[in-house]
Each structure stands twice: as structure tokens, then as C-alpha cells.
C-alpha positions in Angstrom: 0.0 0.0 0.0 1.0 3.6 -0.4 0.1 7.1 -0.5 -1.2 8.4 -3.9 1.4 8.9 -6.6 1.1 11.9 -8.8 1.5 12.0 -12.6 0.7 9.5 -15.3 1.0 5.9 -13.9 1.4 4.1 -17.2 -0.8 1.8 -19.3 -4.3 1.2 -18.0 -5.2 -2.5 -18.0 -8.7 -2.7 -16.6 -11.0 -2.0 -13.7 -11.5 -5.1 -11.5 -13.9 -4.4 -8.7 -14.2 -0.9 -10.1 -10.5 -0.2 -9.3 -8.4 1.2 -12.2 -5.2 -0.9 -12.7 -2.2 0.5 -14.4 1.2 -1.0 -15.5 4.2 1.3 -15.2 6.8 1.1 -18.0 9.3 0.1 -15.4 7.6 -3.2 -15.2 9.1 -4.1 -18.6 12.5 -3.8 -17.1 11.9 -6.2 -14.2 9.9 -8.5 -16.6 13.0 -8.7 -18.8 15.2 -9.4 -15.8 12.9 -12.1 -14.4 12.8 -13.7 -17.9 16.6 -13.7 -18.2 17.3 -14.9 -14.6 14.5 -17.6 -14.6 15.2 -19.1 -18.0 18.1 -21.3 -16.9 15.9 -22.9 -14.2 13.1 -23.6 -16.7 15.6 -25.0 -19.2 16.9 -27.4 -16.5 13.5 -28.6 -15.5 12.0 -28.7 -19.1 14.8 -30.5 -21.0 12.5 -31.3 -23.9 12.0 -27.6 -24.7 14.4 -25.6 -26.9 15.9 -22.2 -25.9 13.3 -19.9 -27.5 10.5 -22.0 -25.8 12.1 -21.8 -22.3 12.5 -18.0 -22.7 8.8 -17.8 -23.6 7.9 -19.9 -20.5 10.1 -17.6 -18.3 8.3 -14.6 -19.7 4.9 -16.3 -19.0 6.1 -16.8 -15.5 6.9 -13.1 -15.1 3.4 -12.2 -16.3 1.8 -14.7 -13.9 3.9 -13.5 -11.1 2.6 -9.9 -11.6 -0.9 -11.2 -11.7 -0.3 -12.7 -8.3 1.0 -9.2 -7.2 -2.2 -7.7 -8.6 -4.3 -10.2 -6.6 -2.3 -9.2 -3.5 -3.0 -5.5 -4.0 -6.7 -6.1 -4.9 -7.1 -7.8 -1.5 -6.0 -4.6 0.2 -8.3 -2.5 -1.9 -11.4 -4.7 -1.6 -11.2 -4.6 2.2 -10.5 -0.9 2.1 -13.6 -0.3 -0.1 -15.6 -2.5 2.2 -14.9 0.0 5.0 -15.7 3.0 2.8 -12.2 4.2 2.1 -11.8 5.5 -1.5 -9.3 3.7 -3.7 -7.8 5.8 -6.5 -6.0 3.0 -8.4 -3.5 0.2 -8.4 -0.1 0.6 -10.1 2.1 -2.3 -11.0 5.7 -1.2 -11.3 9.3 -2.4 -11.0 9.3 -3.5 -7.4 5.8 -4.9 -7.2 2.5 -3.0 -6.7 1.1 0.1 -5.1 -2.5 0.4 -3.8 -3.4 4.1 -3.7 -5.9 4.2 -0.9 -6.8 7.8 -0.4 -7.7 7.7 3.3 -5.9 6.1 6.2 -8.0 3.7 8.3 -9.5 5.4 11.3 -9.2 2.5 13.8 -6.4 0.1 14.6 -8.7 -2.8 13.9 -9.4 -1.7 10.4 -5.8 -0.8 9.8 -4.9 -4.4 10.7 -7.5 -5.9 8.4 -6.7 -3.8 5.4 -2.9 -4.5 5.9 -3.3 -8.2 6.5 -5.6 -8.9 3.5 -2.7 -8.9 1.0 -0.3 -11.3 2.7 -3.3 -13.5 3.6 -4.3 -13.8 0.0 -0.6 -14.5 -1.1 -0.2 -17.2 1.5 -3.6 -18.6 0.5 -2.5 -18.8 -3.1 0.8 -20.4 -2.0 -1.1 -23.0 0.1 -3.5 -23.8 -2.7 -0.5 -24.3 -5.1 1.1 -26.6 -2.5 -2.0 -28.7 -2.3 -2.2 -28.9 -6.1 1.5 -29.9 -6.3 1.2 -32.5 -3.6 -2.1 -34.2 -4.4 -3.4 -33.3 -7.9 -0.5 -33.0 -10.3 2.2 -35.3 -11.7 5.7 -34.0 -10.8 6.6 -33.2 -14.4 5.7 -31.0 -17.4 5.2 -27.3 -18.1 2.1 -26.8 -15.9 3.8 -28.4 -12.9 6.9 -26.3 -13.2 4.9 -23.1 -13.5 2.7 -23.9 -10.5 5.8 -24.8 -8.5 7.5 -21.5 -9.2 4.3 -19.4 -8.6 3.6 -21.3 -5.4 7.1 -20.5 -4.1 6.8 -16.9 -5.3 3.5 -16.3 -3.5 4.7 -17.9 -0.3 7.8 -15.6 -0.4 5.7 -12.5 -1.1 3.3 -13.4 1.7 6.0 -14.0 4.2 8.2 -11.1 3.2 5.3 -8.7 3.4 4.7 -9.8 7.0 8.1 -8.5 8.1 7.1 -5.9 10.8 8.5 -2.8 9.3 7.0 0.0 7.2 6.3 0.3 4.3 5.6 -3.4 4.2 2.3 -4.8 5.2 3.8 -6.3 8.4 4.8 -2.7 9.3 1.2 -1.6 9.1 0.2 -4.6 11.2 2.8 -3.6 13.8 1.5 0.0 13.6 -2.0 -1.2 14.3 -0.8 -3.1 17.3 1.2 -0.2 18.8 -1.7 2.1 18.0 -4.1 -0.2 19.8 -1.8 -0.3 22.9 -0.9 3.4 23.0 -4.1 4.8 21.5 -1.9 7.0 19.4 -1.5 6.3 15.6 1.5 8.5 15.4 3.4 6.3 17.9 2.5 3.3 15.9 3.8 4.8 12.7 7.1 5.9 14.3 7.8 2.5 15.8 7.0 0.6 12.6 9.0 3.1 10.5 12.1 2.7 12.6 11.8 -1.1 12.4 11.6 -0.7 8.6 14.8 1.4 8.6 16.5 -1.3 10.7 15.3 -3.9 8.2 16.8 -2.0 5.3 20.2 -1.9 7.0 20.1 -5.6 7.8 19.2 -6.4 4.2 22.4 -4.8 2.9 24.7 -5.8 5.8 23.7 -9.5 5.8 25.1 -10.6 2.4 28.2 -8.5 3.1 28.8 -10.1 6.5 28.0 -13.6 5.1 30.5 -13.2 2.3 33.2 -12.0 4.7 32.6 -14.6 7.4 32.4 -17.6 5.0 35.2 -16.3 2.7 33.0 -17.0 -0.3 32.7 -14.8 -3.3 29.8 -12.3 -3.1 26.7 -13.1 -5.0 26.4 -10.0 -7.1 22.8 -10.4 -8.4 21.7 -11.2 -4.8 23.5 -8.1 -3.5 22.0 -6.0 -6.3 18.5 -7.1 -5.3 19.3 -6.5 -1.6 20.3 -2.9 -2.3 17.3 -2.2 -4.5 14.8 -3.7 -1.9 16.6 -2.0 1.0 16.5 1.4 -0.8 12.8 0.9 -1.4 12.1 0.0 2.3 14.4 2.9 3.6 12.6 5.5 1.5 9.2 4.2 2.4 10.0 4.2 6.1 11.4 7.7 5.8 8.3 8.9 4.1 6.2 7.3 6.9 8.2 9.2 9.5 7.6 12.4 7.6 3.8 11.7 7.6 4.0 10.9 11.3 5.5 14.4 11.9 2.8 16.0 9.9 0.1 14.1 11.8 1.7 15.2 15.1 1.1 18.8 14.1 -2.6 18.3 13.1 -3.9 19.3 16.6 -2.4 22.8 15.9 -4.3 23.1 12.6 -7.4 25.1 13.3 -9.2 27.2 10.7 -10.4 29.7 13.2 -6.9 30.3 14.6 -5.2 30.6 11.3 -7.8 32.8 9.6 -7.0 36.3 8.5 -9.5 39.0 9.1 -11.2 40.0 5.9 -12.5 43.3 4.6 -15.4 43.3 2.1 -15.0 45.3 -1.1 -16.9 45.5 -4.4 -15.2 44.3 -7.6 -14.8 47.8 -9.1 -12.8 49.2 -6.1 -9.1 50.0 -7.1 -6.6 47.7 -5.5 -4.8 50.6 -3.8 -8.0 51.7 -2.2 -8.9 48.2 -1.1 -5.5 47.7 0.5 -5.9 51.0 2.3 -9.3 49.9 3.7 -7.7 46.5 4.7 -4.9 48.3 6.5 -7.2 50.7 8.4 -9.3 47.7 9.5 -6.3 45.6 10.5 -7.4 42.9 7.9 -5.1 40.6 6.1 -7.4 39.5 3.3 -10.1 40.9 1.0 -13.5 39.4 0.0 -15.3 40.7 -3.1 -19.0 41.2 -2.4 -21.8 42.3 -4.6 -23.9 45.4 -4.0 -26.1 43.4 -1.6 -23.0 42.5 0.5 -23.1 38.9 -0.6 -19.6 37.4 -1.0 -18.8 36.5 -4.7 -15.0 36.1 -4.7 -11.8 36.1 -2.8 -8.9 38.4 -3.8 -5.8 36.3 -4.5 -3.0 37.1 -2.1 -0.2 36.1 -4.6 -1.7 38.2 -7.4 -1.8 41.3 -5.1 1.8 40.8 -4.1 2.7 40.4 -7.8 1.0 43.7 -8.8 3.6 46.6 -8.9 2.7 49.5 -6.6 2.4 52.0 -9.4 -0.2 49.8 -11.1 -2.4 49.3 -8.1 -4.5 52.5 -8.5 -5.5 51.3 -12.0 -6.2 47.6 -11.2 -9.6 46.7 -9.8 -9.8 44.0 -7.1 -12.3 42.1 -9.2 -9.5 41.4 -11.8 -7.4 39.7 -9.0 -10.2 37.6 -7.4 -11.3 34.0 -7.8 -15.0 33.3 -8.1 -16.4 32.0 -4.9 -17.3 28.4 -5.7 -19.2 26.4 -3.0 -16.1 24.2 -2.4 -14.1 27.3 -1.4 -16.5 28.1 1.4 -15.4 26.3 4.6 -16.7 26.2 8.1 -14.7 28.3 10.6 -14.8 25.4 13.1 -12.9 22.9 10.8 -9.6 21.7 12.2 -7.1 18.8 11.8 -7.5 16.2 9.1 -11.0 17.2 8.1 -9.7 20.7 7.3 -6.9 19.2 5.2 -9.4 17.0 3.4 -11.6 19.9 2.5 -8.6 21.9 1.2 -7.3 18.9 -0.8 -10.7 18.4 -2.3 -10.5 21.9 -4.0 -7.0 23.3 -4.1 -6.9 27.0 -3.9 -4.8 29.8 -2.5 -7.6 31.1 -0.3 -10.8 29.9 1.3 -13.7 31.8 2.8 -14.5 30.8 6.3 -18.0 31.2 7.5 -19.9 30.7 10.8 -22.7 28.1 11.0 -25.2 30.8 10.3 -23.4 31.8 7.1 -21.7 35.0 8.5 -18.2 35.7 7.1 -15.6 34.9 9.7 -12.4 35.5 7.7 -10.2 34.1 5.0 -7.9 31.0 5.3 -4.8 31.4 3.2 -3.1 28.2 2.1 0.4 29.6 2.7 -0.5 30.1 6.3 -1.5 26.5 6.6 1.7 25.4 5.0 3.7 27.3 7.6 2.3 25.0 10.3 4.1 22.1 8.6 7.3 23.9 7.6 10.4 22.0 8.4 8.6 18.6 8.3 
């Protein structure tokens, strides 16, 4: 699982369970590597096949492996959707898959169930494959070899993802446990992220120490994979720590506290005059109103600052205002994550804050909110 990734995710493959699935171009790189590295194994166990055929079988294995990864990610997403958490998409990329679930679970129990769903499915597929290999298939032939490899791969994916360190699923399970005990999700994130960082260090140090202690030549492909996976885990754990620091500051995020006092002006008022009125009123923002004093726009703070002083008597405030859409009107009592969700839903430089009765309270400027999280 992951936080949403911006930008074009790649080629869209379908919408299972209504969830868009994309394949990143980086998948082609790892598919080629899996095909190249797995081909000797298939050649050894399928002696009747020629070289082109064993490469084709290895490529088929790479495709089936990523279908297993897709099933793993779908398990996360289906459970998340069951609890009402919106799922943006699934992206298959070089190191596996990412489920872009747009909201964090709001209880440790739900966090546990969403996180555990993926490994549970992978281990279930591995167990089913083991039963087929043991009781239902002769130990020879193409189908047996593919099922054998996929069974091992699913078991490895399931067990590896249960390692208790973020950003792996086991890290989210650990986070849920610490959250349950401490009643603090931030404490759970910090604990699981530091375990993830420790895991990344061990993944690089272990093959190095093994090579030195045994005197054997280092396995370069294994070391390469260790470095790649350790980098992925370290970066994911670091991102989780950054998110934890952000969440620790959420209690300080209150729309009413951060609001700027606003002065009402009509659209035809020159900017210089509007700024004078704001200064006299001790206001830090301007709201455009119609001739019946109803708010219709918010003057953009960045546009005001970008207007040269000698031009301000000739520029009307209406030219620097954004029309007041319903999504830009927020309740003055909003705070914490609900406030961030409302701002993320309609990105803007300014928002009009109103009381429950509809009276104007002030203007919330996005740059003021960002300063709460500066240095995170």
C-alpha cells in the first residue's frame, strides 16, 4: 500500500472491482530481468524444450507473477472499499505493486484488516499451489513447473510482506498493534518506520557479512536485489516518519486560529483603495462582495503581491479575485485532518471561512496552513 502517486501511472489495463489498474513502463525492465534470470531454471526442468521456448515460459512466469502481485493489491483494496475508504488506483511497477488508498484507516482494527488482507491472499495462493503440487499433479511437465514457481513466489511474497517494518504490510500490522496499545496512531507509525529502517540496514549488511565470514565470493545479483529492496524500504520508512511528523502537528491546525480578518470590497474598487481599507481595518485579506453585500469572490494574495505598486490604483480588485465556488467556502470550526481533506478536495490559495449561520468569519490562506508544517 502507499500514498497516492502523482502523474501518469502508465498503461491502463482494466477496472477489476471498479478499481483502475495501471502497469508502469518500469515493469518491462523487471519482466525482462525475471525472464533472463529464470530461463536457466526452466531450461533445466524442461529438458524437452528448446531455448526460445524456455524464454517464452520464463516470460509467461513473469506475467503470472505480476498477476499474483495484482491479486495481493486487490485484496487490500477490496477490504478498504468495504470500510468506505476510497481507492484511487493500483499501479504495478518495477518492485511490485502500489494500492493508492486515499484515506488512512480510522481505527487500529481496520488498519490491521486492510494491511493483513494482501499477505493472507498471497499465503492462501501459496497454500493452494502446495495442495495442487502434492495431491493433484504429476511432478513433471510445463504446468507443474509453472505452478511450482508461482507457489514459491506467492509464499515468499506473503512471508516477506509480513516482516514488521514500514512500508511493508507487516509494518502496518505492527503500527496497528502499537496504535491499539498506546491509542496513538503517530506512535505506531514511528515504531514501525524505525523497524523498517533497521530492516533496510540488515538487508544490505547481511550478504556482506555472510561473504566476509564464509570467505565465499559475493553473489552480485543477490547483492543488487538486496540494495534495491533495502532502498525501497528505507525510502518508504522515511516517508512514513515524515507523515507521522505531519500528523503530530494536526492538533495545531485550526481554521479559526489561522484565519485572516477579511474586509469586504466591491469588484470595481481599485486595488490601492482596497489595500488602504484593509490596513485601516487591520485585515489581512479581502473578500469581493456584490452590491447586496453577498460574497462572490476572494482576492488572490499572490496576485496582489505580484502587482507593482504604481499599477495598483489602475487595477480593480475584481481582476485579481477568484470566483467563490461552493467548495471554497469552509466552516470556521474545521480543524485537523477534516480541514486538510476539505482543502485537498478543491486546491486554492484562499478559502472563505463562515460561521454556522453563514456569516463571514475570515479568509484562510493556504500559505499560512503550509507554515504550520514547515520543516517537516
